[in-house]
C-alpha positions as CSV (number, residue, x, y, z in Angstrom):
1,M,-48.0,38.4,70.7
2,D,-46.0,40.3,73.3
3,D,-46.3,44.0,74.3
4,Q,-43.1,45.0,72.5
5,T,-44.2,43.6,69.2
6,S,-47.7,45.2,69.4
7,E,-46.2,48.6,70.3
8,A,-43.6,48.6,67.5
9,E,-45.9,47.2,64.8
10,S,-48.5,49.5,63.2
11,P,-52.1,48.4,63.2
12,H,-52.1,47.9,59.5
13,A,-49.1,45.6,59.7
14,T,-50.7,43.7,62.5
15,I,-54.0,43.3,60.6
16,E,-52.0,42.1,57.6
17,R,-50.1,39.6,59.7
18,L,-53.4,38.4,61.3
19,E,-55.0,38.0,57.8
20,E,-52.1,35.8,56.7
21,R,-52.5,33.7,59.9
22,I,-56.2,33.4,59.2
23,E,-55.5,32.1,55.7
24,V,-53.0,29.6,57.0
25,L,-55.6,28.4,59.6
26,A,-58.3,28.1,56.9
27,A,-55.9,25.9,54.8
28,K,-55.2,23.8,57.9
29,L,-59.0,23.4,58.5
30,E,-59.5,22.4,54.8
31,G,-56.7,19.7,55.3
32,C,-58.5,18.5,58.4
33,R,-61.8,18.2,56.5
34,K,-60.1,16.1,53.9
35,L,-58.4,13.9,56.5
36,A,-61.8,13.4,58.2
37,V,-63.3,12.1,55.0
38,A,-60.3,9.7,54.6
39,A,-60.7,8.5,58.2
40,R,-64.4,7.9,57.8
41,S,-63.8,6.1,54.6
42,A,-61.2,3.8,56.3
43,V,-63.6,3.0,59.1
44,A,-66.4,2.2,56.6
45,L,-64.3,0.1,54.3
46,G,-62.8,-1.8,57.2
47,A,-66.2,-2.5,58.6
48,V,-67.6,-3.7,55.3
49,I,-64.7,-6.0,54.7
50,L,-64.9,-7.3,58.3
51,A,-68.6,-7.9,58.0
52,A,-68.2,-9.7,54.7
53,L,-65.5,-11.9,56.2
54,M,-67.7,-12.8,59.2
55,L,-70.8,-13.5,57.1
56,R,-68.6,-15.5,54.7
57,V,-69.5,-13.4,51.7
58,I,-65.8,-13.5,50.9
59,P,-63.6,-16.4,51.8
60,F,-61.7,-16.0,55.1
61,D,-58.2,-14.6,54.8
62,P,-56.2,-13.7,57.9
63,L,-54.5,-10.9,56.1
64,A,-57.8,-9.4,55.0
65,M,-59.1,-9.8,58.6
66,S,-56.1,-8.0,60.0
67,A,-56.2,-5.3,57.4
68,S,-59.9,-4.6,58.1
69,I,-59.4,-4.4,61.9
70,V,-56.4,-2.1,61.4
71,A,-58.5,0.1,59.0
72,V,-61.3,0.4,61.5
73,L,-59.1,1.1,64.5
74,G,-56.8,3.4,62.6
75,G,-59.7,5.4,61.2
76,I,-61.1,5.9,64.6
77,V,-57.8,7.1,66.0
78,L,-57.2,9.3,63.0
79,S,-60.6,10.8,63.3
80,G,-60.2,11.6,67.0
81,S,-56.8,13.2,66.5
82,N,-57.9,15.1,63.5
83,R,-61.0,16.4,65.3
84,S,-58.9,17.9,68.2
85,T,-56.5,19.5,65.6
86,A,-59.5,21.0,63.8
87,N,-61.0,22.3,67.1
88,E,-57.7,24.0,68.0
89,A,-57.4,25.6,64.6
90,R,-61.0,26.9,64.8
91,A,-60.3,28.4,68.2
92,E,-57.1,30.1,66.9
93,M,-58.9,31.3,63.9
94,A,-61.7,32.8,65.9
95,A,-59.2,34.6,68.2
96,A,-57.3,36.0,65.2
97,E,-60.5,37.2,63.6
98,A,-61.7,38.8,66.8
99,E,-58.3,40.6,67.2
100,R,-58.4,41.7,63.6
101,A,-61.9,43.1,64.0
102,E,-60.8,45.0,67.1
103,L,-57.9,46.5,65.3
104,I,-60.0,47.5,62.4
105,G,-62.5,49.1,64.8
106,R,-59.7,51.1,66.4
107,I,-58.3,52.5,63.1
108,Q,-59.7,56.0,62.4
109,L,-61.2,55.3,59.0
110,R,-62.8,58.2,57.1
111,V,-65.4,58.1,54.4
112,V,-64.4,59.6,51.1
113,E,-67.4,61.6,49.7
114,G,-67.9,63.6,46.6
115,R,-66.4,61.2,44.2
116,E,-68.3,59.4,41.6
117,T,-68.1,55.6,41.8
118,V,-66.8,54.0,38.6
119,H,-67.9,50.5,38.0
């Protein structure tokens, strides 16, 4: 965010924009969580098939051997890439939440008294 944008934009609009950004980042983190599960599953399935081939539990098949190796290596690569993406999203989310909290703290909020609460 540059100085011109922050001066022209009201704190309420900035808070609203930050809350939208936080929601987008939360959705991104949820997607990363699902992708992490898929990556772990690929590694586990590939390892099980590879072990079964090596122990001759299932008959040797070059295609199955190649697929299991690809699943293990692909899952490892996907897991690492996904982890760095999730860490970046968490850092951005923490920064946006801190900025939002600071802006909320700067707003002159007043307590409305004398009204009965209706539930």
